[in-house]
DSSP file (Angstrom, degrees, kcal/mol; ACC not computed):
  #  RESIDUE AA STRUCTURE BP1 BP2  ACC     N-H-->O    O-->H-N    N-H-->O    O-->H-N    TCO  KAPPA ALPHA  PHI   PSI    X-CA   Y-CA   Z-CA
    1    1 A X              0   0    0      0, 0.0     2,-0.1     0, 0.0     0, 0.0   0.000 360.0 360.0 360.0 122.3   28.7  -35.2  -61.9
    2    2 A X     >  -     0   0    0      1,-0.1     4,-2.1     4,-0.0     3,-0.2  -0.284 360.0 -95.1 -86.1 175.8   29.4  -36.2  -65.4
    3    3 A X  H  > S+     0   0    0      1,-0.2     4,-2.6     2,-0.2     5,-0.2   0.868 121.9  53.2 -60.1 -41.6   32.5  -35.2  -67.5
    4    4 A X  H  > S+     0   0    0      1,-0.2     4,-2.2     2,-0.2    -1,-0.2   0.897 109.8  48.3 -62.9 -41.0   30.8  -32.2  -69.2
    5    5 A X  H  > S+     0   0    0      2,-0.2     4,-2.5     1,-0.2    -1,-0.2   0.895 111.4  50.5 -65.9 -39.6   29.8  -30.7  -65.9
    6    6 A X  H  X S+     0   0    0     -4,-2.1     4,-2.5     2,-0.2    -2,-0.2   0.916 110.1  49.6 -64.4 -42.6   33.3  -31.3  -64.6
    7    7 A X  H  X S+     0   0    0     -4,-2.6     4,-2.1     2,-0.2    -2,-0.2   0.897 111.1  49.7 -62.9 -39.9   34.8  -29.5  -67.6
    8    8 A X  H  X S+     0   0    0     -4,-2.2     4,-2.4     2,-0.2    -2,-0.2   0.918 111.5  48.8 -63.8 -43.9   32.4  -26.6  -67.2
    9    9 A X  H  X S+     0   0    0     -4,-2.5     4,-2.7     2,-0.2    -2,-0.2   0.897 109.3  51.8 -63.6 -41.1   33.4  -26.3  -63.5
   10   10 A X  H  X S+     0   0    0     -4,-2.5     4,-2.3     2,-0.2    -1,-0.2   0.902 110.5  49.5 -62.3 -40.8   37.1  -26.4  -64.4
   11   11 A X  H  X S+     0   0    0     -4,-2.1     4,-2.1     2,-0.2    -2,-0.2   0.917 111.2  48.8 -63.1 -43.7   36.5  -23.6  -66.9
   12   12 A X  H  X S+     0   0    0     -4,-2.4     4,-2.1     1,-0.2    -2,-0.2   0.924 112.6  47.6 -61.7 -45.0   34.6  -21.5  -64.3
   13   13 A X  H  X S+     0   0    0     -4,-2.7     4,-2.6     1,-0.2    -1,-0.2   0.889 109.0  54.6 -64.3 -38.7   37.4  -22.1  -61.7
   14   14 A X  H  X S+     0   0    0     -4,-2.3     4,-1.9     1,-0.2    -1,-0.2   0.897 107.9  49.5 -61.5 -40.4   40.0  -21.1  -64.3
   15   15 A X  H  X S+     0   0    0     -4,-2.1     4,-2.7     2,-0.2     5,-0.2   0.893 110.2  51.4 -64.0 -40.2   38.2  -17.9  -64.9
   16   16 A X  H  X S+     0   0    0     -4,-2.1     4,-1.6     1,-0.2    -2,-0.2   0.939 110.9  47.4 -60.8 -47.4   38.0  -17.2  -61.2
   17   17 A X  H  < S+     0   0    0     -4,-2.6    -1,-0.2     1,-0.2    -2,-0.2   0.835 117.1  43.4 -66.1 -32.3   41.8  -17.8  -60.8
   18   18 A X  H  < S+     0   0    0     -4,-1.9    -2,-0.2    -5,-0.2    -1,-0.2   0.894 119.8  38.1 -79.0 -41.2   42.6  -15.6  -63.8
   19   19 A X  H  < S+     0   0    0     -4,-2.7     2,-0.2    -5,-0.2    -2,-0.2   0.610  92.3  98.7 -91.4 -12.9   40.3  -12.6  -63.1
   20   20 A X     <  -     0   0    0     -4,-1.6    91,-0.4    -5,-0.2    64,-0.3  -0.528  59.9-150.2 -82.3 141.6   40.5  -12.3  -59.3
   21   21 A X  S    S+     0   0    0     62,-2.0     2,-0.3     1,-0.3    90,-0.3   0.825  87.4  10.3 -72.9 -32.8   42.7   -9.8  -57.6
   22   22 A X  E     -A   83   0A   0     61,-1.7    61,-1.5    88,-0.2     2,-0.4  -0.997  60.9-165.5-147.4 143.7   43.1  -12.1  -54.7
   23   23 A X  E     -AB  82 109A   0     86,-2.5    86,-2.5    -2,-0.3     2,-0.5  -0.996  11.2-165.1-129.4 125.9   42.2  -15.8  -53.9
   24   24 A X  E     -AB  81 108A   0     57,-3.3    57,-2.7    -2,-0.4     2,-0.5  -0.946   5.3-154.4-115.1 130.0   42.3  -17.0  -50.3
   25   25 A X  E     +AB  80 107A   0     82,-2.9    81,-2.7    -2,-0.5    82,-1.5  -0.890  22.2 168.0-105.6 130.0   42.3  -20.7  -49.5
   26   26 A X  E     -AB  79 105A   0     53,-2.1    53,-2.5    -2,-0.5     2,-0.4  -0.960  35.4-120.2-138.5 154.4   40.9  -21.8  -46.1
   27   27 A X  E     -AB  78 104A   0     77,-2.9    77,-2.2    -2,-0.3    51,-0.2  -0.781  23.9-178.1 -88.9 139.8   39.8  -25.0  -44.3
   28   28 A X    >   +     0   0    0     49,-1.9     3,-2.0    -2,-0.4    75,-0.1   0.115  19.9 152.3-126.8  23.2   36.2  -24.9  -43.2
   29   29 A X  T 3  S+     0   0    0     48,-0.4     3,-0.1     1,-0.3    -2,-0.1  -0.334  71.9  18.0 -58.5 127.8   35.8  -28.2  -41.4
   30   30 A X  T 3  S+     0   0    0      1,-0.3     2,-0.4    -2,-0.1    -1,-0.3   0.369  86.6 135.5  93.8  -3.8   33.1  -28.0  -38.7
   31   31 A X    <   -     0   0    0     -3,-2.0    -1,-0.3    71,-0.2    -3,-0.1  -0.629  50.9-130.6 -79.3 133.0   31.4  -24.8  -40.1
   32   32 A X     >  -     0   0    0     -2,-0.4     4,-2.1    -3,-0.1     5,-0.2  -0.280  21.4-108.4 -76.7 167.0   27.6  -25.1  -40.1
   33   33 A X  H  > S+     0   0    0      1,-0.2     4,-2.5     2,-0.2     5,-0.2   0.899 120.7  52.8 -61.2 -42.0   25.4  -24.3  -43.1
   34   34 A X  H  > S+     0   0    0      1,-0.2     4,-2.0     2,-0.2    -1,-0.2   0.898 109.1  48.9 -63.1 -40.8   24.2  -21.1  -41.4
   35   35 A X  H  > S+     0   0    0      2,-0.2     4,-2.3     1,-0.2    -1,-0.2   0.891 111.1  50.1 -65.9 -38.6   27.7  -20.0  -40.7
   36   36 A X  H  X S+     0   0    0     -4,-2.1     4,-2.6     2,-0.2    -2,-0.2   0.896 109.9  50.3 -66.5 -39.5   28.7  -20.6  -44.3
   37   37 A X  H  X S+     0   0    0     -4,-2.5     4,-2.3     2,-0.2    -1,-0.2   0.883 109.6  51.6 -64.3 -37.2   25.7  -18.6  -45.5
   38   38 A X  H  X S+     0   0    0     -4,-2.0     4,-2.4     2,-0.2    -2,-0.2   0.916 110.2  48.6 -63.6 -44.0   26.7  -15.8  -43.2
   39   39 A X  H  X S+     0   0    0     -4,-2.3     4,-2.4     1,-0.2    -2,-0.2   0.919 111.0  50.4 -61.6 -44.6   30.2  -15.8  -44.7
   40   40 A X  H  X S+     0   0    0     -4,-2.6     4,-2.5     1,-0.2    -2,-0.2   0.909 110.5  50.0 -60.6 -42.4   28.8  -15.8  -48.2
   41   41 A X  H  X S+     0   0    0     -4,-2.3     4,-2.2     2,-0.2    -2,-0.2   0.919 111.4  47.5 -64.3 -44.3   26.6  -12.8  -47.3
   42   42 A X  H  X S+     0   0    0     -4,-2.4     4,-1.4     1,-0.2    -1,-0.2   0.889 112.7  49.7 -63.6 -38.7   29.5  -10.9  -45.8
   43   43 A X  H  X>S+     0   0    0     -4,-2.4     5,-3.1     2,-0.2     4,-0.5   0.898 109.1  51.7 -67.8 -39.8   31.6  -11.7  -48.9
   44   44 A X  H ><5S+     0   0    0     -4,-2.5     3,-1.1     1,-0.2    -2,-0.2   0.907 106.7  54.0 -62.4 -41.9   28.9  -10.5  -51.3
   45   45 A X  H 3<5S+     0   0    0     -4,-2.2    -1,-0.2     1,-0.3    -2,-0.2   0.856 109.4  48.7 -59.0 -36.1   28.6   -7.2  -49.4
   46   46 A X  H 3<5S-     0   0    0     -4,-1.4    -1,-0.3    -5,-0.2    -2,-0.2   0.520 123.5-104.5 -84.1  -5.8   32.3   -6.7  -49.9
   47   47 A X  T <<5S+     0   0    0     -3,-1.1    37,-0.6    -4,-0.5    38,-0.3   0.667  85.5 104.6  92.4  17.3   32.1   -7.5  -53.6
   48   48 A X  E   < -C   83   0A   0     -5,-3.1     2,-0.3    35,-0.2    -1,-0.3  -0.515  55.2-135.7-118.1-172.7   33.6  -10.9  -53.4
   49   49 A X  E     -C   82   0A   0     33,-2.7    33,-2.5    -2,-0.2     2,-0.4  -0.955   4.0-139.8-144.1 161.7   32.5  -14.5  -53.6
   50   50 A X  E     -C   81   0A   0     -2,-0.3     2,-0.4    31,-0.2    31,-0.2  -0.981  21.0-175.5-124.0 136.2   33.0  -17.8  -51.8
   51   51 A X  E     -C   80   0A   0     29,-3.2    29,-3.3    -2,-0.4     2,-0.5  -0.992  15.8-160.4-138.9 129.8   33.3  -21.1  -53.7
   52   52 A X        +     0   0    0     -2,-0.4     2,-0.3    27,-0.2    27,-0.2  -0.940  29.2 160.6-104.1 126.0   33.6  -24.7  -52.5
   53   53 A X        -     0   0    0     -2,-0.5    25,-0.2    25,-0.5     2,-0.2  -0.960  47.8 -85.2-142.0 158.4   35.0  -27.0  -55.2
   54   54 A X     >  -     0   0    0     -2,-0.3     4,-2.4     1,-0.1     5,-0.2  -0.450  36.2-133.2 -64.5 134.0   36.6  -30.3  -55.4
   55   55 A X  H  > S+     0   0    0      1,-0.2     4,-2.6     2,-0.2     5,-0.2   0.874 104.0  55.9 -58.4 -40.0   40.3  -30.0  -54.8
   56   56 A X  H  > S+     0   0    0      1,-0.2     4,-1.8     2,-0.2    -1,-0.2   0.917 110.3  44.4 -60.2 -44.9   41.2  -32.2  -57.8
   57   57 A X  H  > S+     0   0    0      2,-0.2     4,-2.2     1,-0.2    -1,-0.2   0.882 112.4  52.1 -68.9 -38.0   39.2  -30.0  -60.2
   58   58 A X  H  X S+     0   0    0     -4,-2.4     4,-1.6     2,-0.2    -2,-0.2   0.890 108.6  51.2 -65.1 -38.5   40.6  -26.8  -58.7
   59   59 A X  H  X S+     0   0    0     -4,-2.6     4,-0.8     2,-0.2    -1,-0.2   0.899 109.7  49.8 -65.0 -39.5   44.1  -28.1  -59.2
   60   60 A X  H >< S+     0   0    0     -4,-1.8     3,-0.7     1,-0.2    -2,-0.2   0.910 110.2  50.8 -64.1 -41.2   43.3  -28.9  -62.8
   61   61 A X  H 3< S+     0   0    0     -4,-2.2    -1,-0.2     1,-0.2    -2,-0.2   0.800 106.7  56.0 -66.3 -29.1   41.9  -25.4  -63.3
   62   62 A X  H >< S+     0   0    0     -4,-1.6     3,-2.4    -5,-0.1    -1,-0.2   0.683  78.0 115.9 -77.6 -18.3   45.1  -23.9  -61.7
   63   63 A X  T << S+     0   0    0     -4,-0.8     3,-0.1    -3,-0.7     4,-0.0  -0.305  88.7   5.4 -58.3 126.5   47.4  -25.6  -64.3
   64   64 A X  T 3  S+     0   0    0      1,-0.3    -1,-0.3     2,-0.0     2,-0.2   0.432 101.5 125.9  81.6  -0.5   49.2  -23.0  -66.4
   65   65 A X  S X  S-     0   0    0     -3,-2.4     3,-1.3     1,-0.1    -1,-0.3  -0.527  71.7-118.2 -88.6 158.8   47.8  -20.1  -64.3
   66   66 A X  T 3  S+     0   0    0      1,-0.3     3,-0.3    -2,-0.2    -1,-0.1   0.774 114.6  48.6 -66.7 -25.6   49.9  -17.4  -62.8
   67   67 A X  T >   +     0   0    0      1,-0.2     3,-1.7   -50,-0.1    -1,-0.3  -0.026  69.8 125.3-103.8  30.5   48.7  -18.3  -59.3
   68   68 A X  G X   +     0   0    0     -3,-1.3     3,-1.8     1,-0.3     4,-0.2   0.643  54.1  83.3 -63.8 -14.0   49.3  -22.1  -59.7
   69   69 A X  G >  S+     0   0    0     -3,-0.3     3,-0.8     1,-0.3    -1,-0.3   0.706  78.5  66.1 -65.4 -18.5   51.5  -22.0  -56.5
   70   70 A X  G X> S+     0   0    0     -3,-1.7     3,-1.5     1,-0.2     4,-0.5   0.515  73.1  92.3 -81.6  -1.8   48.4  -22.3  -54.4
   71   71 A X  G X4 S+     0   0    0     -3,-1.8     3,-1.2     1,-0.3    -1,-0.2   0.843  78.3  61.4 -58.6 -33.4   47.6  -25.8  -55.7
   72   72 A X  G <4 S+     0   0    0     -3,-0.8    -1,-0.3     1,-0.2    -2,-0.1   0.734  97.5  59.1 -66.1 -21.4   49.6  -27.2  -52.7
   73   73 A X  G <4 S+     0   0    0     -3,-1.5     2,-2.0    -4,-0.1    -1,-0.2   0.655  79.3  96.7 -80.2 -15.2   47.1  -25.6  -50.3
   74   74 A X    <<  +     0   0    0     -3,-1.2     2,-0.3    -4,-0.5    -1,-0.1  -0.489  53.4 117.4 -83.3  76.7   44.2  -27.6  -51.8
   75   75 A X        -     0   0    0     -2,-2.0     2,-0.1     2,-0.0    -3,-0.0  -0.993  65.2  -1.3-137.5 144.5   43.9  -30.5  -49.4
   76   76 A X  S    S-     0   0    0     -2,-0.3     2,-1.3     1,-0.1   -21,-0.2  -0.366 120.2 -13.9  76.4-158.0   41.1  -31.4  -47.1
   77   77 A X  S    S+     0   0    0     -2,-0.1   -49,-1.9   -23,-0.1   -48,-0.4  -0.670  82.4 174.5 -84.4  95.6   37.9  -29.4  -46.9
   78   78 A X  E     -A   27   0A   0     -2,-1.3   -25,-0.5   -25,-0.2     2,-0.4  -0.772  21.0-163.7-109.2 150.0   38.9  -26.2  -48.6
   79   79 A X  E     -A   26   0A   0    -53,-2.5   -53,-2.1    -2,-0.3     2,-0.5  -0.984  13.8-141.6-126.7 140.2   36.9  -23.1  -49.5
   80   80 A X  E     -AC  25  51A   0    -29,-3.3   -29,-3.2    -2,-0.4     2,-0.5  -0.894  13.5-170.5-104.0 126.7   38.0  -20.4  -52.0
   81   81 A X  E     +AC  24  50A   0    -57,-2.7   -57,-3.3    -2,-0.5     2,-0.3  -0.967  18.3 165.8-113.4 132.9   37.3  -16.8  -51.3
   82   82 A X  E     +AC  23  49A   0    -33,-2.5   -33,-2.7    -2,-0.5     2,-0.3  -0.979  14.8 171.2-147.8 156.9   38.0  -14.4  -54.1
   83   83 A X  E     -AC  22  48A   0    -61,-1.5   -62,-2.0    -2,-0.3   -61,-1.7  -0.979  39.5-124.6-158.7 157.1   37.4  -10.8  -55.3
   84   84 A X  S    S+     0   0    0    -37,-0.6     2,-0.4    -2,-0.3    -1,-0.1   0.893  98.4  78.6 -71.3 -39.7   38.5   -8.5  -58.0
   85   85 A X  S  > S-     0   0    0    -38,-0.3     4,-0.7     1,-0.2     3,-0.2  -0.579  86.2-137.8 -66.9 122.6   39.5   -6.0  -55.4
   86   86 A X  T  4 S+     0   0    0     -2,-0.4    -1,-0.2     1,-0.2     4,-0.1   0.593  97.4  36.8 -62.7  -8.9   42.8   -7.3  -54.1
   87   87 A X  T  > S+     0   0    0      3,-0.1     4,-2.6     2,-0.1    -1,-0.2   0.740  96.0  77.0-111.7 -31.4   41.9   -6.5  -50.5
   88   88 A X  H  > S+     0   0    0      1,-0.2     4,-2.4     2,-0.2     5,-0.2   0.895  98.0  41.9 -56.5 -53.7   38.1   -7.3  -50.1
   89   89 A X  H  X S+     0   0    0     -4,-0.7     4,-2.6     1,-0.2     5,-0.3   0.905 116.0  49.6 -63.5 -41.2   38.2  -11.1  -49.9
   90   90 A X  H  > S+     0   0    0      1,-0.2     4,-2.4     2,-0.2    -1,-0.2   0.901 111.6  49.5 -64.0 -39.6   41.2  -11.2  -47.7
   91   91 A X  H  X S+     0   0    0     -4,-2.6     4,-2.5     2,-0.2    -2,-0.2   0.925 113.0  45.5 -66.4 -44.9   39.7   -8.7  -45.3
   92   92 A X  H  X S+     0   0    0     -4,-2.4     4,-2.7    -5,-0.2     5,-0.2   0.938 115.7  46.2 -65.2 -46.6   36.4  -10.5  -45.0
   93   93 A X  H  X S+     0   0    0     -4,-2.6     4,-2.5    -5,-0.2    -2,-0.2   0.917 113.1  50.1 -62.3 -43.2   38.0  -13.9  -44.5
   94   94 A X  H  X S+     0   0    0     -4,-2.4     4,-1.1    -5,-0.3    -1,-0.2   0.933 113.6  44.9 -60.9 -47.0   40.4  -12.5  -42.0
   95   95 A X  H  X S+     0   0    0     -4,-2.5     4,-1.3     1,-0.2     3,-0.3   0.905 114.2  49.3 -64.2 -41.2   37.6  -10.9  -40.0
   96   96 A X  H  X S+     0   0    0     -4,-2.7     4,-2.5     1,-0.2    -1,-0.2   0.871 106.1  55.9 -67.7 -35.9   35.5  -14.0  -40.2
   97   97 A X  H  < S+     0   0    0     -4,-2.5    -1,-0.2     1,-0.2    -2,-0.2   0.782 103.9  55.4 -68.9 -23.9   38.3  -16.3  -39.0
   98   98 A X  H  < S+     0   0    0     -4,-1.1    -1,-0.2    -3,-0.3    -2,-0.2   0.876 113.3  41.2 -70.6 -37.4   38.6  -14.1  -35.9
   99   99 A X  H  < S+     0   0    0     -4,-1.3     2,-0.5     1,-0.2    -2,-0.2   0.842 123.6  37.6 -76.0 -35.1   34.9  -14.7  -35.1
  100  100 A X    ><  -     0   0    0     -4,-2.5     3,-1.5    -5,-0.1    -1,-0.2  -0.929  61.5-167.1-127.2 106.2   34.9  -18.4  -36.0
  101  101 A X  T 3  S+     0   0    0     -2,-0.5    -1,-0.1     1,-0.3    -4,-0.1   0.538  82.9  74.9 -73.2  -4.1   37.9  -20.5  -35.2
  102  102 A X  T 3  S+     0   0    0    -72,-0.1     2,-0.7   -74,-0.1    -1,-0.3   0.700  81.6  77.9 -77.6 -18.9   36.7  -23.3  -37.4
  103  103 A X    <   -     0   0    0     -3,-1.5     2,-0.5    -7,-0.2   -75,-0.2  -0.833  68.4-172.8 -92.3 114.5   37.7  -21.3  -40.5
  104  104 A X  E     -B   27   0A   0    -77,-2.2   -77,-2.9    -2,-0.7     2,-0.4  -0.937  18.6-136.6-115.3 119.6   41.5  -21.7  -40.8
  105  105 A X  E     +B   26   0A   0     -2,-0.5   -79,-0.3   -79,-0.2    12,-0.1  -0.604  21.7 178.7 -76.6 126.2   43.3  -19.6  -43.4
  106  106 A X  E     -     0   0A   0    -81,-2.7    11,-0.5    -2,-0.4     2,-0.3   0.764  51.1 -88.8 -95.2 -32.1   45.9  -21.6  -45.3
  107  107 A X  E     -B   25   0A   0    -82,-1.5   -82,-2.9     9,-0.2    -1,-0.4  -0.984  42.4-158.6 153.1-159.3   47.2  -19.0  -47.7
  108  108 A X  E     -BD  24 115A   0      7,-2.4     7,-3.7    -2,-0.3     2,-0.3  -0.977  18.9 -92.6 174.9-162.8   46.3  -17.6  -51.1
  109  109 A X  E     -BD  23 114A   0    -86,-2.5   -86,-2.5    -2,-0.3     2,-0.5  -0.998  10.2-165.4-146.2 140.0   47.5  -15.7  -54.1
  110  110 A X  E >  S- D   0 113A   0      3,-2.8     3,-1.7    -2,-0.3     2,-0.4  -0.900  76.8 -52.1-123.6  98.3   47.5  -12.1  -55.2
  111  111 A X  T 3  S-     0   0    0     -2,-0.5   -88,-0.1   -91,-0.4   -91,-0.1  -0.589 122.9 -20.2  68.8-127.8   48.3  -12.2  -58.9
  112  112 A X  T 3  S+     0   0    0     -2,-0.4     2,-0.5    -3,-0.1    -1,-0.3   0.563 117.3 102.1 -87.1  -9.0   51.5  -14.2  -59.2
  113  113 A X  E <   -D  110   0A   0     -3,-1.7    -3,-2.8     1,-0.0     2,-0.3  -0.657  65.8-142.7 -84.4 121.3   52.4  -13.7  -55.6
  114  114 A X  E     -D  109   0A   0     -2,-0.5     2,-0.4    -5,-0.2    -5,-0.3  -0.598  16.6-152.6 -78.9 142.3   51.8  -16.6  -53.3
  115  115 A X  E     -D  108   0A   0     -7,-3.7    -7,-2.4    -2,-0.3     2,-0.1  -0.957   7.2-156.4-120.3 134.3   50.6  -15.7  -49.8
  116  116 A X     >  -     0   0    0     -2,-0.4     4,-2.3    -9,-0.2     3,-0.3  -0.413  49.6 -85.7 -89.6 178.7   51.0  -17.5  -46.6
  117  117 A X  H  > S+     0   0    0    -11,-0.5     4,-2.0     1,-0.2   -10,-0.1   0.874 133.4  51.0 -56.1 -37.1   48.5  -16.9  -43.7
  118  118 A X  H  > S+     0   0    0      2,-0.2     4,-2.2     1,-0.2    -1,-0.2   0.865 108.6  52.3 -67.5 -35.2   50.6  -13.9  -42.5
  119  119 A X  H  > S+     0   0    0     -3,-0.3     4,-2.4     2,-0.2    -2,-0.2   0.890 108.3  50.0 -66.3 -39.9   50.6  -12.5  -46.1
  120  120 A X  H  X S+     0   0    0     -4,-2.3     4,-2.4     2,-0.2    -2,-0.2   0.907 110.5  50.7 -63.6 -41.1   46.8  -12.8  -46.2
  121  121 A X  H  X S+     0   0    0     -4,-2.0     4,-1.3    -5,-0.2    -2,-0.2   0.901 110.1  49.9 -62.9 -41.2   46.6  -11.0  -42.9
  122  122 A X  H  X S+     0   0    0     -4,-2.2     4,-0.6     2,-0.2    -2,-0.2   0.902 111.1  48.3 -65.2 -41.5   48.9   -8.3  -44.2
  123  123 A X  H >< S+     0   0    0     -4,-2.4     3,-1.1     1,-0.2    -2,-0.2   0.899 108.7  54.8 -64.3 -39.9   46.8   -7.9  -47.3
  124  124 A X  H 3< S+     0   0    0     -4,-2.4    -1,-0.2     1,-0.3    -2,-0.2   0.800 102.6  57.5 -63.7 -28.6   43.6   -7.7  -45.2
  125  125 A X  H 3< S+     0   0    0     -4,-1.3    -1,-0.3    -3,-0.2    -2,-0.2   0.660  88.2  96.1 -77.4 -15.5   45.2   -4.8  -43.2
  126  126 A X  S << S-     0   0    0     -3,-1.1     2,-0.1    -4,-0.6   -35,-0.0  -0.375  88.8 -98.5 -71.5 152.4   45.6   -2.7  -46.3
  127  127 A X        -     0   0    0      1,-0.1    -1,-0.1    -2,-0.1    -2,-0.1  -0.454  42.1-114.9 -69.9 146.8   42.9   -0.2  -47.1
  128  128 A X     >  -     0   0    0     -2,-0.1     4,-2.4   -41,-0.1     5,-0.2  -0.210  29.1 -99.9 -75.1 171.3   40.3   -1.3  -49.7
  129  129 A X  H  > S+     0   0    0      1,-0.2     4,-2.5     2,-0.2     5,-0.2   0.909 124.3  50.4 -58.4 -44.3   39.9    0.2  -53.1
  130  130 A X  H  > S+     0   0    0      1,-0.2     4,-2.4     2,-0.2    -1,-0.2   0.891 109.6  50.4 -63.7 -39.8   36.9    2.3  -52.0
  131  131 A X  H  > S+     0   0    0      2,-0.2     4,-2.1     1,-0.2    -1,-0.2   0.893 111.1  49.2 -65.2 -39.3   38.8    3.6  -48.9
  132  132 A X  H  X S+     0   0    0     -4,-2.4     4,-2.3     2,-0.2    -2,-0.2   0.921 111.4  48.8 -65.1 -43.6   41.8    4.6  -51.1
  133  133 A X  H  X S+     0   0    0     -4,-2.5     4,-2.7     1,-0.2     5,-0.2   0.916 111.1  50.8 -61.7 -43.0   39.5    6.4  -53.5
  134  134 A X  H  X S+     0   0    0     -4,-2.4     4,-2.2     1,-0.2    -1,-0.2   0.903 111.1  47.5 -63.4 -40.8   37.7    8.2  -50.7
  135  135 A X  H  X S+     0   0    0     -4,-2.1     4,-2.2     2,-0.2    -1,-0.2   0.881 112.4  49.7 -69.2 -36.3   41.1    9.3  -49.2
  136  136 A X  H  X S+     0   0    0     -4,-2.3     4,-2.4     2,-0.2    -2,-0.2   0.930 111.5  48.3 -66.4 -44.4   42.3   10.6  -52.6
  137  137 A X  H  X S+     0   0    0     -4,-2.7     4,-2.9     1,-0.2    -2,-0.2   0.900 110.9  52.0 -61.3 -40.2   39.1   12.5  -53.2
  138  138 A X  H  X S+     0   0    0     -4,-2.2     4,-2.0    -5,-0.2    -1,-0.2   0.904 110.0  48.2 -62.2 -41.6   39.4   14.0  -49.7
  139  139 A X  H  X S+     0   0    0     -4,-2.2     4,-0.9     1,-0.2    -2,-0.2   0.884 115.4  44.8 -66.2 -38.2   43.0   15.1  -50.4
  140  140 A X  H  X S+     0   0    0     -4,-2.4     4,-0.9     1,-0.2    -2,-0.2   0.899 115.4  47.1 -72.1 -40.5   41.9   16.6  -53.7
  141  141 A X  H  X S+     0   0    0     -4,-2.9     4,-2.5    -5,-0.2     5,-0.2   0.812  99.4  68.8 -73.0 -31.2   38.8   18.3  -52.2
  142  142 A X  H  X S+     0   0    0     -4,-2.0     4,-2.2     1,-0.2    -1,-0.2   0.930 100.8  44.1 -58.9 -51.2   40.5   19.8  -49.2
  143  143 A X  H  X S+     0   0    0     -4,-0.9     4,-2.5     1,-0.2    -1,-0.2   0.891 112.9  53.7 -62.2 -36.2   42.7   22.4  -51.0
  144  144 A X  H  X S+     0   0    0     -4,-0.9     4,-2.5     1,-0.2    -1,-0.2   0.918 110.1  46.1 -64.3 -42.2   39.7   23.3  -53.2
  145  145 A X  H  X S+     0   0    0     -4,-2.5     4,-2.3     2,-0.2    -1,-0.2   0.871 112.1  51.9 -69.3 -33.7   37.5   24.0  -50.2
  146  146 A X  H  X S+     0   0    0     -4,-2.2     4,-2.4    -5,-0.2    -2,-0.2   0.915 110.9  47.5 -65.9 -40.9   40.3   26.0  -48.5
  147  147 A X  H  X S+     0   0    0     -4,-2.5     4,-2.8     2,-0.2     5,-0.3   0.932 111.9  49.9 -64.1 -45.4   40.7   28.1  -51.7
  148  148 A X  H  X S+     0   0    0     -4,-2.5     4,-2.4     1,-0.2    -1,-0.2   0.903 112.1  48.3 -60.7 -40.5   37.0   28.7  -51.8
  149  149 A X  H  X S+     0   0    0     -4,-2.3     4,-2.1     2,-0.2    -1,-0.2   0.898 112.1  48.7 -65.3 -41.1   37.0   29.7  -48.1
  150  150 A X  H  X S+     0   0    0     -4,-2.4     4,-1.0     2,-0.2    -2,-0.2   0.889 114.4  45.5 -67.5 -39.3   39.9   32.0  -48.7
  151  151 A X  H  X S+     0   0    0     -4,-2.8     4,-0.8     1,-0.2    -2,-0.2   0.904 116.6  45.1 -69.7 -40.9   38.3   33.6  -51.7
  152  152 A X  H  X S+     0   0    0     -4,-2.4     4,-1.9    -5,-0.3    -2,-0.2   0.790 101.7  68.2 -74.1 -28.0   34.9   33.9  -49.9
  153  153 A X  H  X S+     0   0    0     -4,-2.1     4,-2.5     1,-0.2     5,-0.2   0.929  97.9  47.7 -63.4 -49.1   36.3   35.3  -46.6
  154  154 A X  H  X S+     0   0    0     -4,-1.0     4,-3.0     1,-0.2     5,-0.2   0.893 110.6  53.9 -61.0 -36.1   37.5   38.7  -47.9
  155  155 A X  H  X S+     0   0    0     -4,-0.8     4,-2.4     1,-0.2    -1,-0.2   0.922 110.6  45.2 -63.5 -42.0   34.2   39.2  -49.6
  156  156 A X  H  X S+     0   0    0     -4,-1.9     4,-2.2     2,-0.2    -1,-0.2   0.872 112.8  51.5 -69.5 -35.1   32.3   38.5  -46.4
  157  157 A X  H  X S+     0   0    0     -4,-2.5     4,-2.3     2,-0.2    -2,-0.2   0.929 111.0  47.7 -65.1 -43.4   34.7   40.8  -44.5
  158  158 A X  H  X S+     0   0    0     -4,-3.0     4,-2.9     1,-0.2     5,-0.2   0.915 111.0  52.1 -62.7 -42.4   34.2   43.6  -47.0
  159  159 A X  H  X S+     0   0    0     -4,-2.4     4,-2.1     1,-0.2    -1,-0.2   0.899 110.8  46.7 -61.9 -40.4   30.4   43.1  -46.8
  160  160 A X  H  X S+     0   0    0     -4,-2.2     4,-1.9     2,-0.2    -1,-0.2   0.877 112.6  49.9 -70.5 -36.2   30.4   43.3  -43.0
  161  161 A X  H  X S+     0   0    0     -4,-2.3     4,-2.8     2,-0.2     5,-0.2   0.930 111.3  49.3 -65.4 -44.9   32.7   46.4  -43.0
  162  162 A X  H  X S+     0   0    0     -4,-2.9     4,-2.6     1,-0.2    -2,-0.2   0.902 111.0  49.3 -61.0 -40.9   30.4   48.1  -45.6
  163  163 A X  H  X S+     0   0    0     -4,-2.1     4,-2.3     2,-0.2    -1,-0.2   0.869 111.6  49.5 -68.1 -34.5   27.3   47.3  -43.5
  164  164 A X  H  X S+     0   0    0     -4,-1.9     4,-2.2     2,-0.2    -2,-0.2   0.918 112.6  46.9 -67.1 -44.5   29.0   48.7  -40.4
  165  165 A X  H  X S+     0   0    0     -4,-2.8     4,-2.3     1,-0.2    -2,-0.2   0.908 112.7  50.2 -62.8 -41.4   30.0   51.9  -42.2
  166  166 A X  H  X S+     0   0    0     -4,-2.6     4,-2.0     1,-0.2    -2,-0.2   0.909 109.5  50.8 -63.0 -43.6   26.4   52.2  -43.6
  167  167 A X  H  X S+     0   0    0     -4,-2.3     4,-1.1     1,-0.2    -1,-0.2   0.893 111.7  47.6 -62.9 -40.1   25.0   51.7  -40.1
  168  168 A X  H  < S+     0   0    0     -4,-2.2    -1,-0.2     1,-0.2    -2,-0.2   0.874 111.2  51.1 -68.3 -37.4   27.3   54.5  -38.7
  169  169 A X  H  < S+     0   0    0     -4,-2.3    -1,-0.2     1,-0.2    -2,-0.2   0.864 110.0  49.6 -68.9 -34.1   26.4   56.8  -41.6
  170  170 A X  H  <        0   0    0     -4,-2.0    -1,-0.2     1,-0.2    -2,-0.2   0.760 360.0 360.0 -74.8 -24.7   22.7   56.3  -41.0
  171  171 A X     <        0   0    0     -4,-1.1    -1,-0.2    -5,-0.2    -2,-0.2   0.449 360.0 360.0 -84.4 360.0   23.0   57.0  -37.2
């Protein structure tokens, strides 16, 4: 890799560190190519990405960033998992580490906040953005459907009473 490629990679990593809602650092020693592809696919489904980069270049990219505290985690065979959604990457990595003990979560960062492995686990336990939106929509829609039901109920009751009265008058 020549100097220009390294500079480009450092810029890309810098963009990842700045724009991601969460970055999780893990050791992946012993994971097969197929297992890594599986992890990448699961991360893509959740809206995140997985990146393996040289630790030295990642540390350079972290300089001056708000999440520079994770530079100490970049030792050995590390993989970076990141997503714009502050929960997605942490959730996928946490679930995958339960299935595959070769993936060891070292920590991460959510904005300026450094996370230890327990912090990553806590973030993973939070509802995702989509789940929060769905629950908010459900809370907003429930009163509206109740109002519609309350408004519609008397009309149907009146209609049934009128039909009963009509049936009696005809008989």
